[in-house]
Backbone as a chain_set.jsonl record, in Angstrom:
{"seq": "MPNISLRKGMIQDIADTYQVSNRGFNLCGQVVTIHPDDVQNIMALRITGIDVDEYINENMKSKDGSRQSELFNRYANDKHKLDLTWLEKMLDKERPADDDFKRGFVLFTIGCILASPTGNDIHWSYIEVVRDVSKIPQFNWGQFTLNHLLNSCLSYKNKKERTIKGNLVLLQVSSIWYDQNL", "coords": {"N": [[114.82, 94.735, 116.185], [116.655, 96.133, 113.602], [115.51, 97.618, 110.455], [116.206, 95.8, 107.544], [117.206, 95.688, 104.275], [116.705, 93.198, 102.064], [118.887, 91.823, 99.756], [118.194, 90.313, 97.047], [119.495, 89.257, 94.717], [122.141, 89.132, 95.643], [121.844, 87.306, 97.757], [121.028, 85.024, 96.391], [123.375, 84.608, 94.864], [125.16, 84.026, 96.925], [124.016, 81.701, 97.982], [124.36, 80.06, 95.79], [127.007, 79.414, 96.024], [127.125, 77.556, 97.978], [128.498, 74.744, 99.618], [128.087, 71.39, 99.856], [129.616, 69.427, 101.102], [131.054, 70.555, 103.229], [129.308, 72.186, 104.496], [129.48, 74.938, 104.004], [130.221, 78.153, 102.512], [131.615, 79.304, 99.456], [133.331, 82.014, 99.476], [134.929, 84.731, 98.098], [137.059, 83.098, 97.366], [137.542, 81.576, 99.625], [136.442, 79.179, 102.025], [133.665, 79.69, 103.835], [132.073, 79.219, 106.838], [129.035, 79.243, 108.657], [128.68, 79.477, 111.959], [127.123, 78.335, 115.054], [127.819, 80.197, 117.081], [128.157, 82.513, 115.572], [125.56, 82.944, 114.781], [124.44, 83.498, 117.216], [125.81, 85.871, 117.834], [125.086, 87.581, 115.702], [122.251, 87.433, 115.478], [121.402, 87.36, 118.079], [120.359, 85.056, 119.27], [119.53, 82.233, 121.295], [121.845, 79.569, 121.697], [121.954, 77.166, 122.945], [120.338, 74.452, 124.503], [117.097, 72.883, 124.127], [116.687, 70.914, 121.273], [114.98, 72.05, 118.499], [113.906, 70.769, 116.201], [114.142, 68.028, 116.831], [112.492, 67.956, 119.103], [110.013, 68.592, 117.933], [109.73, 66.394, 116.224], [109.66, 64.25, 118.078], [107.362, 64.863, 119.542], [105.472, 64.88, 117.602], [105.241, 62.201, 117.047], [104.065, 61.209, 119.331], [101.649, 62.503, 119.447], [98.765, 62.139, 117.824], [97.233, 63.527, 115.013], [97.73, 66.328, 115.411], [97.312, 68.43, 113.809], [94.658, 68.745, 113.855], [94.118, 69.614, 116.344], [92.794, 71.455, 119.13], [94.412, 73.61, 119.835], [95.901, 74.096, 117.495], [93.847, 74.86, 115.796], [93.123, 77.258, 116.95], [94.98, 79.059, 116.001], [95.035, 78.761, 113.296], [93.984, 79.747, 110.015], [90.831, 80.255, 108.208], [91.125, 78.368, 106.258], [92.444, 76.304, 107.33], [95.214, 76.686, 107.764], [98.413, 77.826, 108.93], [98.742, 80.833, 108.597], [100.705, 83.629, 107.735], [99.763, 86.264, 107.452], [97.33, 86.099, 108.722], [98.181, 85.434, 111.349], [99.593, 87.793, 111.906], [97.537, 89.653, 111.972], [96.178, 88.698, 114.198], [98.095, 89.319, 116.156], [98.034, 92.086, 116.045], [95.809, 92.909, 117.373], [94.502, 94.672, 120.19], [95.397, 93.581, 123.246], [96.219, 91.76, 126.25], [99.562, 90.545, 126.887], [99.259, 87.573, 126.88], [99.403, 83.923, 127.134], [98.362, 83.03, 124.678], [98.979, 85.201, 122.988], [101.773, 85.119, 123.145], [102.332, 82.599, 121.965], [101.357, 83.055, 119.358], [103.057, 85.091, 118.585], [105.585, 83.818, 118.588], [105.132, 81.848, 116.571], [104.672, 83.557, 114.406], [107.188, 84.818, 114.285], [108.833, 82.615, 113.704], [107.9, 82.114, 111.074], [108.486, 84.511, 109.767], [111.154, 85.21, 110.215], [112.988, 83.193, 111.476], [112.596, 80.691, 110.168], [111.699, 81.175, 107.571], [109.23, 80.608, 105.092], [108.734, 79.981, 101.536], [106.282, 80.772, 100.739], [103.244, 82.079, 102.146], [102.454, 80.557, 104.275], [103.198, 78.765, 107.29], [104.66, 75.686, 108.363], [102.499, 73.311, 109.798], [103.421, 71.764, 111.912], [104.931, 73.281, 113.624], [103.338, 74.14, 115.632], [103.765, 72.533, 117.772], [106.052, 73.513, 119.216], [105.084, 75.687, 120.487], [103.178, 74.839, 122.129], [103.595, 74.301, 124.911], [104.129, 77.012, 126.691], [105.987, 77.695, 128.578], [108.288, 76.333, 127.868], [109.276, 77.556, 125.592], [111.436, 79.509, 125.883], [113.533, 77.746, 126.377], [114.345, 76.52, 124.081], [116.745, 75.791, 121.495], [117.102, 78.154, 119.541], [118.904, 79.338, 117.843], [120.498, 77.29, 116.61], [118.413, 75.976, 115.348], [117.488, 77.916, 113.414], [119.817, 78.198, 111.899], [120.261, 75.529, 110.933], [117.905, 75.243, 109.385], [118.276, 77.235, 107.454], [120.696, 76.333, 106.153], [119.848, 73.865, 105.191], [117.909, 74.738, 103.404], [119.562, 76.115, 101.593], [120.952, 73.994, 100.555], [118.82, 72.535, 99.239], [118.156, 74.498, 97.374], [120.55, 74.731, 95.953], [120.792, 72.182, 94.86], [118.778, 72.297, 93.101], [116.227, 71.584, 93.838], [114.559, 73.335, 94.919], [113.271, 76.46, 93.848], [113.546, 78.907, 94.984], [115.099, 80.477, 97.838], [114.709, 79.56, 101.169], [114.274, 80.339, 104.614], [116.338, 81.898, 107.126], [117.104, 84.609, 105.793], [118.148, 87.067, 106.343], [120.156, 86.424, 108.194], [121.883, 85.006, 106.482], [122.616, 87.01, 104.621], [123.681, 89.071, 106.259], [125.767, 87.649, 107.508], [127.501, 87.156, 105.342], [128.267, 89.74, 104.658], [129.457, 90.574, 107.045], [131.585, 88.738, 107.124], [132.981, 89.551, 104.819], [133.786, 92.109, 105.577], [135.636, 91.555, 107.49], [137.8, 90.426, 106.329]], "CA": [[115.695, 94.448, 115.065], [116.575, 97.213, 112.594], [115.103, 97.286, 109.086], [117.261, 95.349, 106.654], [116.74, 95.413, 102.955], [117.284, 91.935, 101.552], [119.354, 91.929, 98.414], [117.855, 88.966, 96.551], [120.562, 88.822, 93.821], [123.276, 88.779, 96.489], [121.469, 86.111, 98.511], [121.101, 83.907, 95.446], [124.787, 84.391, 94.57], [125.754, 83.365, 98.065], [123.464, 80.348, 98.007], [124.968, 79.31, 94.643], [128.35, 79.0, 96.38], [127.06, 76.633, 99.05], [129.18, 73.5, 99.411], [127.426, 70.373, 100.684], [130.63, 68.627, 101.821], [131.5, 71.19, 104.514], [128.193, 73.087, 104.91], [130.069, 76.26, 103.941], [130.089, 78.984, 101.283], [132.903, 79.722, 98.876], [133.29, 83.483, 99.289], [136.281, 85.322, 97.841], [138.091, 82.039, 97.276], [137.672, 80.909, 100.894], [135.239, 78.528, 102.455], [133.118, 80.359, 105.025], [130.996, 78.488, 107.488], [128.323, 80.009, 109.681], [128.65, 78.65, 113.209], [126.105, 78.786, 116.038], [128.264, 81.425, 117.782], [127.887, 83.595, 114.655], [124.128, 83.157, 114.891], [124.186, 84.195, 118.512], [126.345, 87.238, 117.753], [124.365, 88.376, 114.696], [120.842, 87.474, 115.731], [121.153, 87.311, 119.534], [119.486, 83.889, 119.557], [120.042, 81.204, 122.151], [122.444, 78.467, 120.94], [121.98, 75.971, 123.745], [118.962, 74.076, 124.957], [116.293, 71.802, 123.465], [116.709, 70.906, 119.815], [113.586, 72.301, 118.074], [113.479, 69.748, 115.265], [113.987, 66.749, 117.594], [111.304, 68.118, 119.937], [108.85, 68.489, 117.091], [109.604, 65.009, 115.716], [109.234, 63.397, 119.189], [106.002, 65.221, 119.904], [104.544, 64.457, 116.505], [105.062, 60.754, 117.206], [103.199, 60.955, 120.457], [100.335, 63.117, 119.274], [98.141, 61.874, 116.544], [96.264, 64.546, 114.636], [98.018, 67.655, 115.947], [96.768, 69.438, 112.869], [93.259, 68.923, 114.189], [94.001, 69.952, 117.754], [92.154, 72.764, 119.503], [95.462, 74.631, 119.824], [96.205, 74.42, 116.096], [92.687, 75.578, 115.24], [93.108, 78.579, 117.516], [95.881, 79.893, 115.228], [94.889, 78.547, 111.839], [92.945, 80.565, 109.346], [89.639, 79.502, 107.819], [91.53, 77.331, 105.324], [93.25, 75.323, 108.132], [96.666, 76.953, 107.551], [99.093, 78.797, 109.8], [99.015, 81.9, 107.601], [101.405, 84.72, 108.385], [98.889, 87.426, 107.48], [96.358, 85.812, 109.785], [98.859, 85.553, 112.603], [99.871, 89.193, 112.116], [96.262, 90.259, 112.384], [95.944, 88.269, 115.585], [99.01, 90.077, 117.013], [97.743, 93.513, 116.016], [94.643, 93.192, 118.27], [94.881, 95.119, 121.551], [95.116, 92.616, 124.272], [97.37, 91.549, 127.11], [100.532, 89.529, 126.372], [99.01, 86.303, 127.536], [100.017, 82.804, 126.461], [97.969, 83.016, 123.256], [99.814, 86.185, 122.287], [103.17, 84.596, 123.071], [102.329, 81.542, 120.983], [101.187, 83.688, 118.055], [104.285, 85.872, 118.309], [106.612, 82.84, 118.188], [104.799, 81.283, 115.282], [104.937, 84.598, 113.418], [108.662, 84.973, 114.184], [109.34, 81.447, 112.937], [107.531, 82.275, 109.698], [109.01, 85.724, 109.135], [112.621, 85.337, 110.358], [113.811, 82.088, 111.786], [112.469, 79.625, 109.186], [110.672, 81.734, 106.65], [108.91, 79.797, 103.943], [108.684, 80.782, 100.294], [104.892, 81.257, 100.626], [102.698, 82.78, 103.3], [102.042, 79.604, 105.351], [104.268, 78.014, 107.952], [104.322, 74.292, 108.575], [101.638, 73.107, 110.93], [104.131, 71.08, 113.021], [105.514, 74.249, 114.575], [102.461, 74.34, 116.769], [104.292, 71.773, 118.888], [106.979, 74.273, 119.983], [104.405, 76.677, 121.257], [102.128, 74.219, 122.981], [103.9, 74.612, 126.308], [104.767, 78.308, 126.592], [107.171, 77.704, 129.504], [109.457, 75.698, 127.187], [109.783, 78.367, 124.494], [112.767, 80.086, 126.069], [114.484, 76.698, 126.522], [114.718, 75.944, 122.775], [117.985, 76.261, 120.828], [116.555, 78.811, 118.344], [120.026, 79.633, 116.965], [120.806, 76.111, 115.784], [117.25, 75.743, 114.536], [117.471, 78.795, 112.251], [120.986, 77.85, 111.108], [119.943, 74.287, 110.224], [116.863, 75.476, 108.392], [118.91, 77.997, 106.368], [121.635, 75.522, 105.423], [119.057, 72.849, 104.448], [117.319, 75.418, 102.286], [120.649, 76.367, 100.621], [121.171, 72.681, 99.907], [117.727, 72.304, 98.289], [118.294, 75.491, 96.3], [121.756, 74.401, 95.165], [120.475, 70.957, 94.162], [117.649, 72.649, 92.176], [114.957, 71.047, 94.304], [113.791, 74.547, 95.276], [113.656, 77.58, 92.98], [113.869, 80.05, 95.855], [115.739, 80.207, 99.116], [113.862, 79.754, 102.37], [115.037, 80.428, 105.845], [116.759, 83.178, 107.746], [117.873, 85.26, 104.74], [118.909, 88.165, 107.072], [121.368, 85.806, 108.713], [122.763, 84.699, 105.34], [123.16, 88.261, 104.046], [124.564, 89.764, 107.235], [126.964, 86.814, 107.726], [128.43, 87.336, 104.277], [128.821, 91.117, 104.759], [130.344, 90.58, 108.18], [132.789, 88.063, 106.755], [133.653, 90.388, 103.83], [134.398, 93.267, 106.246], [136.669, 91.039, 108.387], [138.887, 89.793, 105.523]], "C": [[115.539, 95.585, 114.046], [116.054, 96.696, 111.225], [116.329, 96.88, 108.269], [116.678, 95.066, 105.311], [117.457, 94.179, 102.452], [117.639, 92.169, 100.066], [119.287, 90.548, 97.757], [118.966, 88.419, 95.62], [121.772, 88.337, 94.633], [123.02, 87.477, 97.249], [121.522, 84.901, 97.598], [122.544, 83.597, 95.065], [125.479, 83.638, 95.692], [125.287, 81.921, 98.126], [124.084, 79.463, 96.92], [126.366, 78.769, 95.065], [128.371, 77.949, 97.51], [127.681, 75.281, 98.666], [128.63, 72.466, 100.412], [128.405, 69.702, 101.569], [131.019, 69.246, 103.161], [130.478, 72.183, 105.063], [128.718, 74.531, 105.028], [129.764, 76.969, 102.596], [131.426, 79.389, 100.787], [132.814, 81.206, 98.543], [134.729, 83.972, 99.174], [137.381, 84.262, 97.876], [138.338, 81.292, 98.607], [136.363, 80.307, 101.308], [134.854, 79.189, 103.839], [131.972, 79.55, 105.593], [130.334, 79.409, 108.529], [128.157, 79.06, 110.871], [127.547, 79.159, 114.154], [126.557, 80.034, 116.762], [128.035, 82.622, 116.898], [126.394, 83.952, 114.734], [123.804, 83.924, 116.153], [124.665, 85.649, 118.412], [125.53, 88.123, 116.813], [122.895, 88.533, 115.054], [120.418, 87.521, 117.217], [120.174, 86.226, 119.901], [120.244, 82.92, 120.462], [120.608, 80.075, 121.338], [122.646, 77.221, 121.806], [120.518, 75.642, 124.058], [118.371, 72.958, 124.106], [116.374, 71.977, 121.969], [115.275, 71.028, 119.288], [113.098, 71.174, 117.182], [113.243, 68.389, 115.967], [112.724, 66.843, 118.43], [110.052, 67.993, 119.092], [108.644, 67.039, 116.647], [109.128, 64.076, 116.855], [107.812, 63.626, 119.514], [104.981, 64.836, 118.826], [104.267, 62.951, 116.539], [104.045, 60.441, 118.246], [101.811, 61.561, 120.353], [99.781, 62.883, 117.892], [97.136, 62.976, 116.207], [96.476, 65.922, 115.191], [97.461, 68.727, 115.068], [95.286, 69.669, 113.141], [93.056, 69.388, 115.623], [93.341, 71.302, 117.941], [93.171, 73.885, 119.427], [95.759, 75.07, 118.394], [95.081, 75.264, 115.543], [92.572, 76.977, 115.739], [93.955, 79.537, 116.698], [95.771, 79.741, 113.702], [93.784, 79.451, 111.291], [91.772, 79.697, 108.931], [89.924, 78.382, 106.807], [92.418, 76.297, 106.024], [94.756, 75.451, 107.878], [97.132, 77.913, 108.56], [99.601, 79.886, 108.835], [99.597, 83.094, 108.335], [100.538, 85.998, 108.468], [97.85, 87.278, 108.587], [96.959, 85.97, 111.157], [99.208, 87.035, 112.89], [98.653, 89.965, 112.562], [95.907, 89.937, 113.846], [96.81, 89.073, 116.573], [98.69, 91.545, 117.115], [96.549, 93.862, 116.963], [95.171, 93.646, 119.624], [94.426, 94.106, 122.523], [96.334, 92.397, 125.1], [98.326, 90.495, 126.447], [100.379, 88.253, 127.148], [99.662, 85.18, 126.744], [99.63, 82.695, 124.992], [98.79, 84.04, 122.451], [101.216, 85.699, 122.086], [103.28, 83.513, 122.025], [102.277, 82.139, 119.552], [102.392, 84.442, 117.634], [105.402, 84.91, 117.895], [106.351, 82.225, 116.838], [105.035, 82.292, 114.177], [106.441, 84.852, 113.207], [109.301, 83.826, 113.428], [109.093, 81.668, 111.433], [108.126, 83.46, 109.016], [110.565, 85.817, 109.198], [113.323, 84.015, 110.475], [113.751, 80.951, 110.762], [111.466, 80.015, 108.132], [110.472, 80.818, 105.447], [108.95, 80.652, 102.693], [107.262, 81.369, 100.109], [104.525, 81.996, 101.911], [102.301, 81.896, 104.445], [103.256, 78.968, 105.985], [103.745, 76.601, 108.24], [103.545, 74.118, 109.876], [102.34, 72.441, 112.128], [104.724, 72.046, 114.013], [104.601, 74.547, 115.735], [102.969, 73.621, 118.02], [105.25, 72.587, 119.745], [106.371, 75.369, 120.779], [103.348, 76.102, 122.192], [102.366, 74.492, 124.477], [104.763, 75.891, 126.343], [105.976, 78.388, 127.483], [108.411, 77.112, 128.879], [110.008, 76.563, 126.096], [111.184, 78.986, 124.713], [113.89, 79.035, 126.206], [114.986, 76.118, 125.193], [115.993, 76.594, 122.242], [117.56, 76.905, 119.483], [117.706, 79.11, 117.36], [120.355, 78.486, 116.05], [119.659, 75.8, 114.897], [117.253, 76.599, 113.27], [118.674, 78.515, 111.328], [120.721, 76.582, 110.287], [118.935, 74.51, 109.111], [117.46, 76.245, 107.177], [119.861, 77.104, 105.531], [120.891, 74.434, 104.625], [118.384, 73.489, 103.24], [118.328, 75.743, 101.194], [120.941, 75.087, 99.862], [120.068, 72.371, 98.885], [117.795, 73.256, 97.12], [119.421, 75.12, 95.361], [121.483, 73.126, 94.331], [119.238, 71.072, 93.205], [116.305, 71.996, 92.595], [113.975, 72.248, 94.644], [114.25, 75.665, 94.325], [113.998, 78.81, 93.747], [114.469, 79.572, 97.161], [114.808, 80.527, 100.247], [114.807, 79.971, 103.556], [115.38, 81.799, 106.259], [117.704, 83.891, 106.746], [118.633, 86.457, 105.333], [120.192, 87.577, 107.577], [122.383, 85.558, 107.566], [123.412, 86.009, 104.813], [124.102, 88.968, 104.999], [125.866, 88.967, 107.486], [127.996, 87.053, 106.591], [129.053, 88.763, 104.271], [129.799, 91.19, 105.909], [131.619, 89.89, 107.84], [133.651, 88.943, 105.806], [134.404, 91.564, 104.537], [135.571, 92.835, 107.133], [137.781, 90.323, 107.641], [140.177, 90.531, 105.734]], "O": [[114.422, 95.949, 113.678], [116.152, 95.511, 110.906], [117.362, 97.548, 108.31], [115.739, 94.278, 105.199], [118.687, 94.135, 102.423], [116.828, 92.633, 99.264], [120.198, 89.731, 97.895], [119.333, 87.249, 95.726], [122.346, 87.285, 94.354], [123.916, 86.639, 97.358], [122.017, 83.849, 98.002], [122.904, 82.425, 94.952], [126.279, 82.733, 95.452], [126.1, 81.014, 98.305], [124.299, 78.268, 97.122], [126.834, 77.774, 94.511], [129.432, 77.505, 97.948], [127.445, 74.747, 97.582], [128.702, 72.647, 101.627], [128.076, 69.413, 102.72], [131.285, 68.525, 104.122], [130.771, 72.932, 105.995], [128.445, 75.237, 105.999], [129.13, 76.412, 101.7], [132.296, 79.778, 101.566], [132.304, 81.604, 97.495], [135.595, 83.683, 100.0], [138.487, 84.508, 98.356], [139.248, 80.467, 98.692], [135.296, 80.836, 100.996], [135.622, 79.21, 104.801], [131.01, 79.238, 104.89], [130.988, 80.227, 109.176], [127.564, 77.987, 110.763], [127.106, 80.302, 114.036], [125.716, 80.888, 117.042], [127.736, 83.694, 117.423], [126.029, 85.127, 114.752], [123.009, 84.863, 116.155], [123.972, 86.558, 118.871], [125.31, 89.297, 117.108], [122.343, 89.629, 114.951], [119.244, 87.696, 117.545], [119.278, 86.423, 120.721], [121.468, 82.815, 120.383], [119.971, 79.63, 120.383], [123.413, 76.328, 121.447], [119.616, 76.462, 123.889], [119.089, 72.198, 123.456], [116.154, 73.073, 121.453], [114.436, 70.185, 119.606], [111.992, 70.669, 117.377], [112.252, 67.708, 115.704], [111.948, 65.888, 118.464], [109.103, 67.332, 119.513], [107.528, 66.52, 116.687], [108.288, 63.207, 116.622], [107.082, 62.663, 119.749], [103.823, 64.521, 119.101], [103.207, 62.49, 116.117], [103.245, 59.519, 118.089], [100.902, 61.176, 121.089], [100.307, 63.397, 116.905], [96.285, 63.316, 117.029], [95.505, 66.639, 115.43], [97.165, 69.827, 115.534], [94.722, 70.673, 112.707], [91.917, 69.539, 116.064], [93.331, 72.157, 117.055], [92.842, 74.993, 119.004], [95.858, 76.264, 118.111], [95.328, 76.278, 114.89], [91.996, 77.828, 115.063], [93.676, 80.736, 116.696], [96.355, 80.512, 112.941], [92.835, 79.842, 111.972], [91.728, 78.515, 109.273], [89.059, 77.549, 106.539], [93.075, 75.498, 105.357], [95.473, 74.453, 107.79], [96.358, 78.748, 109.029], [100.729, 79.841, 108.344], [99.099, 83.525, 109.375], [100.595, 86.72, 109.463], [97.541, 88.236, 109.295], [96.345, 86.564, 112.044], [99.113, 87.464, 114.039], [98.737, 90.832, 113.432], [95.415, 90.778, 114.599], [96.36, 89.457, 117.652], [99.01, 92.195, 118.111], [96.351, 95.033, 117.29], [96.142, 93.098, 120.145], [93.24, 93.796, 122.631], [97.419, 92.812, 124.695], [97.929, 89.701, 125.594], [101.229, 87.885, 127.958], [100.393, 85.439, 125.788], [100.449, 82.318, 124.154], [99.237, 83.741, 121.344], [101.791, 85.839, 121.007], [104.242, 83.506, 121.258], [103.056, 81.763, 118.677], [102.741, 84.45, 116.453], [106.104, 85.185, 116.922], [107.273, 82.094, 116.033], [105.544, 81.935, 113.114], [106.891, 85.073, 112.082], [110.2, 84.031, 112.612], [109.985, 81.432, 110.618], [108.271, 83.449, 107.794], [111.19, 86.43, 108.332], [114.189, 83.716, 109.652], [114.77, 80.306, 110.514], [110.516, 79.289, 107.841], [111.434, 80.319, 104.863], [109.165, 81.862, 102.75], [107.087, 82.356, 99.395], [105.389, 82.469, 102.65], [101.857, 82.387, 105.483], [104.235, 78.665, 105.303], [102.54, 76.375, 108.342], [103.885, 74.696, 110.909], [101.862, 72.564, 113.256], [104.997, 71.663, 115.15], [105.027, 75.144, 116.724], [102.672, 74.009, 119.15], [105.266, 72.366, 120.956], [107.021, 75.944, 121.652], [102.711, 76.832, 122.952], [101.446, 74.867, 125.204], [105.961, 75.852, 126.062], [106.922, 79.104, 127.157], [109.513, 77.39, 129.351], [111.144, 76.336, 125.679], [112.012, 78.974, 123.802], [115.068, 79.388, 126.156], [115.929, 75.328, 125.172], [116.278, 77.764, 122.497], [117.649, 76.274, 118.43], [117.478, 79.128, 116.15], [120.482, 78.673, 114.84], [119.879, 75.385, 113.76], [117.045, 76.08, 112.173], [118.544, 78.59, 110.107], [120.937, 76.572, 109.075], [119.113, 74.005, 108.002], [117.166, 75.923, 106.026], [119.805, 77.146, 104.302], [121.279, 74.126, 103.498], [118.292, 72.873, 102.178], [118.008, 75.662, 100.008], [121.154, 75.112, 98.65], [120.378, 71.977, 97.761], [117.519, 72.864, 95.986], [119.281, 75.181, 94.139], [121.931, 73.043, 93.187], [118.765, 70.097, 92.621], [115.381, 71.882, 91.789], [112.752, 72.108, 94.635], [115.438, 75.804, 94.034], [114.679, 79.691, 93.223], [114.352, 78.404, 97.53], [114.197, 81.595, 100.301], [116.019, 79.785, 103.441], [114.781, 82.77, 105.797], [118.927, 83.788, 106.846], [119.697, 86.804, 104.82], [121.247, 88.187, 107.4], [123.569, 85.866, 107.687], [124.622, 86.066, 104.598], [125.183, 89.41, 104.609], [126.933, 89.557, 107.656], [129.198, 87.14, 106.844], [130.219, 88.938, 103.919], [130.862, 91.799, 105.78], [132.683, 90.382, 108.217], [134.865, 89.056, 105.972], [135.503, 91.942, 104.134], [136.411, 93.662, 107.49], [138.622, 89.676, 108.265], [141.2, 90.164, 105.154]]}, "num_chains": 1, "name": "protein.A"}
């Protein structure tokens, strides 16, 4: 993925135009919605497969104490958090691309691109989507990142959040792409 400078003022202006009723943005007097196909075209993410959020919710019901699991502890820092800096250090170590590396890479990608938080920690429940490495390619990552972004815009618009979380690259590129195709 090429380097993209995020223009925070632009992103906030776009988020301010978010309309709850149609899950779209009022850009240039027109309502613009970001569709899963747009996510696939812009981010090259899969838009079919297992719903990430449903999978997490189902697995959280069946597993009590996932936050205390051996797998979680393998990726958590000394404060019991899935910290992006800690995950990045884990990925920087020279080692084969084994299942631990793949899990760490996906967790880092969730935290930096797909569902970026406002802080440096990602939610512990994401450990569920990396538990079975063979399922990772089967997830609908495009819909996941789109839902997370739109839910974040909703929270920002309703003043529940002071900053916007989620795939800000997608939001910025979508608005530029739309503007160029007017």
